C-alpha positions, 0 to 999 in steps of 0.5 A: 514116291519111288525114292521114298519107297527105296529109303524105307525098303533100305531101312527094312533090310538094314535098319539104318536108313532114315535115322541120321544125325537128326535122330540122334539130336531128337534122342539127346533132347529127349534124354537129358543125361545131364539132369539130376534125376536121369543121372541118378537113375542111370547110376542106380541101374549099374551093378557093383559086385562086392570084392569078396563075392563070386566074380564069375556071377550067377546064371542070371547075372551079366557084366554091367556098364559102370558109369553114365559117363563112359569117356571118364571110365578109366580115369574114375577107376584110377582115381580111386585105386589107392583108397580102394586098396586100403578098403579092400586090404583085409579081404585081400590079405585073408585070401592071399596070405600064405601064413593064413593059409598054413594056419588054416591047414593046421587047424583043419588037420587037427580038427579032422584028426580029432573028430574023424568025420570028414576028409580035409581035402575039400577044406584045403581046396576051398581055402587055397589062395585066390588070385589077386583081384584085377582092381579095387575102388571105393564107391560110397560105403561099398568096396568093389572090383572093377570089371572090364567093359564089354565090347561095344558094337560098332555096326551102323545097325547097332547105333540105329537100334540103340537110338530107337530104344533110347528114344522111348526111354524116360530116364526121369521115371523109375522102372521099378515103380513106373515101368511103362512110363520108363520104357514106352515113353512118347513125348512131343520130341520123340513122337514123330521119330518113333512113328517112323521106326516102329521096330517092334511092329512088323505089321506096320512096316508091311503096311507102310511098304505095301501102301507105297506099292499099291499107290503106284499105278504103273504096276503091270502083270498080275499086280495090276489087279492089286492096284485096281482093287485098292482103287475100288476100296477108296471109292467105297461108301456105306450107302452104296447100292451094291450093299443094298443089293446084298441085303435084298439077295438075303431077304431084306429088312424085316420090319417091326411087327413082322413074324420072323423065320422059324429058324435062322439056319436057312439065312446062314446057308444063304450067307455062306453061299454068297460070302464069308459067314460071321458064325462058322468057318468051313474048310478042308485040310489034310490029316497028319500021318503017313497016309493022310486023307482029307478032312472037312473042318468046322471051326468057330470064330477063333479060326475065322480067317482074317483073309479070304484064303483058299478053302483048300488049306493044304494047297496054299498058305494058311492065315493065323487064328483071327483075334476077335475084337470086342465091342462094336465094328466101326462101320456098323452104326452108319451101316444100320442107318442106311439099312433101316427104311425111311418110313420108320418113325424116329422112336422105331429107328432108335429102338431098332438100332439099339436092339441090333447093336445089343445083338452084335455086341452080345454075339461078339462077347460070346465069340471072344469068350469061346475063342479063348478056350482053343481047340482042345474039345475037338471031335471027329464025326463021320456023317452029316446026320451025326453032325446034325443031331449033335449040333442042330443050331444050323442046317448042315446039309445046306452048308456041307457038300452032299457028296461028302463022305469023309471025316468031319472035324468039329473044332471048339464044339462048345462054341456051337452049343453056346451059339445055340443058346445065344440064338434062343435069347433073341426073336428070329426077326432081330437075329435075321436083321442083325445077321444081314448087317454082319454079313455085309461087315464080313466083306467090307473094310474094317474101317472107313476107307482111306489109304491105310485101311484100303492097303490092309483090305487089299492084302486081306482080299488077295493075299497070294498076289500081295505076298508075291509083291512083298517078297519081290522087294527082298533079296533071296540071300537075305531071306535065307540067312534070316530064316536059318537064324530063326531055326537056330533060335527055335532049337535053343528055346526047345533045348531049354524047355526040355530041361524044365523039371515040370515038363513031363509025359505028353508035353515032353513028347509034343515038344520033341516032335514040334517043328518050325516052318519059316520057309517061304512058299515057292508059289510066291516066286513062281510068277508064271503060275501065279499069273495063270491062276489069276487069269479068270479073276476080274477086278473092277476099279469101281466096285469093291463088293463085286470084287470081293464076292467074285474072289470068294466064289473063286476060292470056294472049291470042293476037294474032289475038283483038284488033285490032292498033293499029300507029299507034304504037311508044311503049313506055309505062312502068308508073309504079309500077315505078321503073326507067328502061330501054331498049326495044329495039324502039322504040329509046327510053329509057322513064322511069316517072313515079315516077322523075322525081317525086323531090324531087331533080328539083324545078324549083326546085333547081339543075341539078347535083341534076337531073343527079346523080339523073335524069341519071345514070339516063338516061345509063346507059340511053343508054350501054346502047342505043348500044354493046355493046363493054364485055365486055373493058373490064368484065373489065379495069376493074371490081374484083372487089368487085362481087360484093357486088352480088347484083343487079348484074353487072360490066357493070352497074357499068361502065355505072353508071360511064359514066352518071356520067361522061356526066351529070357532063360534060354538067352542066359543059357547060351553062354552062362552070364552072357558076359561076352555079348557086345553092348549097344553104343551110347546106351547105359543098360545091361543085356538083361535090362535091354531084353526086358525093355525091348520086350515091353516096347514091342508090346507097346508098339503092337498094342498101339497098332491094334488100337489099345489104349496104352495110356490107361492105368490098366495097361501100366499094371499089366505091363508091370506084371508081365515084366515081373514074371521073368524071375529076375526082373527085380534083380536086373533093375535092382528094385527095392522091396515094395516097388511095383515090380517087386510086389507082383506075384510071380506066376511061373508058367512051367 
């Protein structure tokens, strides 16, 4: 197992391990370049510039790889030299003949002298003889100059990345009409290899690496607690007596015919005291400014943590906003069967189960809808009585420490109002039983226990320890270099956005003040302090629920029990949670280390791969941080097929589109037409084509990881829509009028 982990870890750092000659053979069989359809499509995707057009190109143009057979590149051009010069002679003669030039000057002088309306200087300059074209050749009915091929990247990582991209391409499909089938292809030939190297899915890479580590029983020191917690997860069952004890502690099942409680608020308080609450999240953070003070923050589901992080958020890293899943949690049906007593009749059991499932489904739907609105309706209150009168849905005196006298920030106040209306729709008995089950789901793994599920659950429960273990596998030098490169990309994206004519006023001020936080929290490398903080934590390899409840109680501190460190507002990230996010209080884009450790961000790769991967992710959060005026545009622009994304809202898809637009045009602004960027070996695609393909392949990989059905037609539609929004995809792929990409309505976010 040690050797296997070493191989995977090497690939995480260099991107080259695990892909040898076998990978190339798989890709070759999956991409038959000799096939007529594949050859035709590769030929179609190569630009040819007319001899009389501007040879320097527009800002969105790049030099193209001319032929699918690069070995015969020079011979092909030499063969057509004579025919090409005959074709191009009239154009060349008109531009280079001194006689023609003299005639033009004489005509211009007479015209200007007669009309006295303009200076002849501009015309003389514009008609000066042009340099001879480098070469000219005949292709069909067109006449084009040869363009020198861009240099080819010779690094091993370039060959690896090229193979990975090509393994997912289906050259028999037309990108203009079937972009998803062209860019995110999975066949029996490439399925195994692409499962091994999901370059666009950093979270899956973290999961694989951490699973190998957690299965190692020889871990010592504080990391042994991770192994014990992992083992307790594998032993968990839904009919556990510990789960039944949790139900009994919270009041137990209320049977049919029983009068429910007058209010659900006391039960919510009990749940919050025992473990994580499925309705609200309450934590402490610092205000932003020269003289920061502690804030008590009440948030809805959009900030409910996906990990059991410390409630004192400035004392340790933060988790990104949680993406709520629509539908029914996987463990819920089985958990209901264990929850309902045996004395119920069959009809009663069916009725109770359906009612609980309906409650959970409706609550989840409401939470997802509210989470899409963000935190723009936040309000600040200064006492609990004001909070209670404004939001009576819960008993806040039972949830907030009695001695709290500081500011209370309510994020997403509309959610609390919607929650009040929701709870009145159901009998309190149904709400009571449903809340008991939801409280159990908050402390259980998200699926039936297996090594993969338990790896994610262990990282969720002990994020500091897991992060320290993850960081220990990577050199400090590699981390510093890649963090510096992320800062450079961020500054490039900001510089491009500042030039946007529609970005004015408050949005421009926000953009100027926006920062990036890609440094790693020093606490992850201070093992002495880490061991000290974990001394009192008891982890049993036999009881998952007891372990989780103990971790929750340890994390649930009040701010006056620790000294406030107000020297920094940095929003550190957990490196094991591979999601870039915007932190409101520090006004910074937080970038976890695992996100930028992906092979696509390797320093030896051309910049278009950096911008297609990390650039798009950072640009999305920049866009989210500077403006909120997207509601109308999201409804008008985004197709209804967005419903296929169970974890993505219409707003999220629109922001994803904007992130691609920003990153794409920032890339083009680096060196104009980006003619100097090296091409990938063996891949007959231009830098801009690769940008769109890699962006699409990353979205496909992320969606597969999250359980989204990428084979559905709705996913094809939304991916085609996203690619069309960049403003240049139609030209980049030379799509004819009426094709899927061509007819998509352009929705420019800025």
